[in-house]
MIDOSE-1310 file (N, C-alpha, C; in nm, 2 decimals, decimal comma, always signed):
residues 81
xxxx	+1,12/+0,12/-1,60/+1,05/+0,13/-1,48/+1,00/-0,01/-1,44; +1,03/-0,05/-1,31/+0,99/-0,18/-1,27/+0,84/-0,19/-1,25; +0,79/-0,31/-1,24/+0,65/-0,34/-1,22/+0,60/-0,27/-1,09; +0,69/-0,28/-0,98/+0,65/-0,22/-0,85/+0,64/-0,07/-0,87
xxxx	+0,74/-0,01/-0,94/+0,74/+0,14/-0,96/+0,61/+0,18/-1,04; +0,58/+0,10/-1,14/+0,46/+0,13/-1,23/+0,33/+0,12/-1,15; +0,32/+0,02/-1,07/+0,20/+0,00/-0,98/+0,19/+0,12/-0,89; +0,30/+0,16/-0,82/+0,30/+0,27/-0,73/+0,26/+0,40/-0,80
xxxx	+0,31/+0,42/-0,92/+0,28/+0,54/-0,99/+0,13/+0,54/-1,03; +0,08/+0,43/-1,07/-0,06/+0,42/-1,11/-0,15/+0,45/-0,99; -0,12/+0,40/-0,87/-0,19/+0,43/-0,75/-0,18/+0,58/-0,72; -0,06/+0,63/-0,72/-0,04/+0,77/-0,69/-0,12/+0,86/-0,79
xxxx	-0,11/+0,83/-0,92/-0,19/+0,91/-1,02/-0,34/+0,90/-0,99; -0,39/+0,78/-0,96/-0,53/+0,77/-0,93/-0,57/+0,85/-0,81; -0,49/+0,85/-0,71/-0,51/+0,93/-0,59/-0,52/+1,08/-0,63; -0,42/+1,13/-0,70/-0,42/+1,27/-0,74/-0,53/+1,31/-0,83
xxxx	-0,57/+1,22/-0,92/-0,67/+1,25/-1,02/-0,81/+1,21/-0,97; -0,83/+1,15/-0,85/-0,96/+1,11/-0,80/-1,03/+1,01/-0,89; -0,95/+0,91/-0,93/-1,01/+0,80/-1,01/-0,98/+0,67/-0,95; -1,06/+0,57/-0,99/-1,03/+0,44/-0,94/-0,95/+0,36/-1,04
xxxx	-0,89/+0,25/-0,99/-0,82/+0,16/-1,08/-0,85/+0,02/-1,04; -0,83/-0,08/-1,12/-0,85/-0,22/-1,09/-0,76/-0,26/-0,97; -0,81/-0,35/-0,89/-0,73/-0,40/-0,78/-0,59/-0,46/-0,84; -0,49/-0,45/-0,76/-0,36/-0,50/-0,80/-0,33/-0,64/-0,76
xxxx	-0,41/-0,70/-0,68/-0,38/-0,83/-0,62/-0,36/-0,93/-0,72; -0,44/-0,94/-0,83/-0,42/-1,04/-0,93/-0,29/-1,02/-1,01; -0,25/-0,89/-1,04/-0,13/-0,87/-1,12/+0,00/-0,89/-1,04; -0,02/-0,89/-0,90/+0,10/-0,92/-0,82/+0,09/-1,06/-0,75
xxxx	-0,01/-1,14/-0,80/-0,03/-1,27/-0,74/-0,05/-1,28/-0,59; -0,12/-1,17/-0,54/-0,14/-1,16/-0,40/-0,02/-1,17/-0,31; +0,10/-1,13/-0,37/+0,22/-1,14/-0,30/+0,24/-1,03/-0,20; +0,24/-1,06/-0,07/+0,24/-0,96/+0,04/+0,37/-0,87/+0,03
xxxx	+0,49/-0,93/+0,02/+0,61/-0,85/+0,01/+0,60/-0,75/-0,10; +0,55/-0,79/-0,22/+0,54/-0,70/-0,33/+0,44/-0,59/-0,30; +0,33/-0,62/-0,23/+0,23/-0,52/-0,19/+0,29/-0,42/-0,10; +0,37/-0,46/+0,00/+0,43/-0,37/+0,09/+0,54/-0,28/+0,02
xxxx	+0,61/-0,34/-0,08/+0,70/-0,26/-0,16/+0,63/-0,15/-0,24; +0,52/-0,18/-0,29/+0,44/-0,08/-0,37/+0,39/+0,02/-0,27; +0,34/-0,02/-0,15/+0,30/+0,08/-0,05/+0,41/+0,17/-0,01; +0,53/+0,12/+0,01/+0,65/+0,21/+0,04/+0,68/+0,31/-0,07
xxxx	+0,67/+0,26/-0,19/+0,69/+0,35/-0,31/+0,58/+0,46/-0,31; +0,46/+0,43/-0,29/+0,35/+0,53/-0,29/+0,37/+0,63/-0,18; +0,41/+0,59/-0,06/+0,44/+0,68/+0,05/+0,56/+0,77/+0,00; +0,66/+0,72/-0,06/+0,77/+0,80/-0,11/+0,73/+0,90/-0,21
xxxx	+0,64/+0,86/-0,30/+0,58/+0,96/-0,40/+0,50/+1,07/-0,33; +0,43/+1,03/-0,23/+0,34/+1,13/-0,16/+0,43/+1,23/-0,08; +0,54/+1,18/-0,02/+0,63/+1,27/+0,05/+0,70/+1,36/-0,05; +0,74/+1,31/-0,16/+0,81/+1,39/-0,26/+0,72/+1,50/-0,32
xxxx	+0,59/+1,47/-0,31/+0,49/+1,57/-0,36/+0,45/+1,67/-0,25; +0,52/+1,66/-0,14/+0,49/+1,77/-0,04/+0,41/+1,72/+0,08; +0,36/+1,60/+0,08/+0,29/+1,56/+0,20/+0,38/+1,53/+0,31; +0,33/+1,51/+0,43/+0,42/+1,48/+0,54/+0,35/+1,37/+0,63
xxxx	+0,43/+1,29/+0,69/+0,38/+1,18/+0,78/+0,33/+1,24/+0,91; +0,20/+1,21/+0,94/+0,14/+1,27/+1,06/+0,10/+1,16/+1,16; +0,12/+1,03/+1,12/+0,08/+0,92/+1,21/+0,10/+0,79/+1,15; +0,06/+0,69/+1,22/+0,08/+0,55/+1,17/-0,05/+0,47/+1,20
xxxx	-0,09/+0,40/+1,11/-0,21/+0,31/+1,12/-0,16/+0,17/+1,15; -0,22/+0,11/+1,25/-0,18/-0,03/+1,28/-0,30/-0,11/+1,28; -0,30/-0,22/+1,20/-0,41/-0,31/+1,19/-0,40/-0,41/+1,31; -0,49/-0,39/+1,40/-0,49/-0,47/+1,53/-0,58/-0,60/+1,51
xxxx	-0,57/-0,66/+1,40/-0,65/-0,78/+1,38/-0,60/-0,89/+1,48; -0,69/-0,96/+1,54/-0,66/-1,06/+1,63/-0,58/-1,18/+1,56; -0,51/-1,25/+1,64/-0,43/-1,36/+1,59/-0,52/-1,46/+1,52; -0,64/-1,49/+1,58/-0,73/-1,58/+1,52/-0,78/-1,53/+1,38
xxxx	-0,81/-1,40/+1,37/-0,86/-1,35/+1,24/-0,74/-1,35/+1,14; -0,62/-1,32/+1,18/-0,51/-1,32/+1,09/-0,49/-1,47/+1,04; -0,50/-1,57/+1,12/-0,49/-1,70/+1,07/-0,60/-1,74/+0,97; -0,72/-1,69/+1,00/-0,83/-1,72/+0,90/-0,81/-1,65/+0,77
xxxx	-0,75/-1,53/+0,78/-0,72/-1,45/+0,65/-0,59/-1,47/+0,59; -0,51/-1,57/+0,65/-0,38/-1,61/+0,60/-0,28/-1,49/+0,61; -0,30/-1,41/+0,71/-0,21/-1,30/+0,73/-0,12/-1,34/+0,85; +0,01/-1,34/+0,83/+0,10/-1,39/+0,93/+0,16/-1,27/+1,02
xxxx	+0,13/-1,15/+0,98/+0,18/-1,04/+1,07/+0,08/-0,93/+1,07; +0,10/-0,84/+1,17/+0,01/-0,73/+1,18/+0,05/-0,63/+1,07; -0,05/-0,56/+1,02/-0,04/-0,47/+0,92/-0,02/-0,33/+0,97; +0,08/-0,25/+0,91/+0,10/-0,11/+0,95/+0,11/-0,03/+0,82
xxxx	+0,08/+0,10/+0,84/+0,09/+0,19/+0,73/+0,11/+0,33/+0,78; +0,19/+0,41/+0,71/+0,20/+0,55/+0,75/+0,09/+0,63/+0,70; +0,05/+0,73/+0,77/-0,06/+0,83/+0,73/+0,01/+0,96/+0,69; -0,02/+1,00/+0,57/+0,03/+1,13/+0,53/-0,08/+1,23/+0,50
x	-0,05/+1,36/+0,50/-0,15/+1,46/+0,46/-0,07/+1,56/+0,37
């Protein structure tokens, strides 16, 4: 199992079991593409578990705030139930 798959599984298991886990940012060196890959895997696990996509969350952070936070693009995420 890849590190991305393991992180996704850990997050999915924590969600299902109602427990917290340590932040992943240090173990992925704050790498944004890796974080998005993990997010995609978590969504796939949730869909495989019977959830369905019901919407999309869009981070509408201003350009100035994104520059301050070193975020180069707007953030999006699927919402499942």
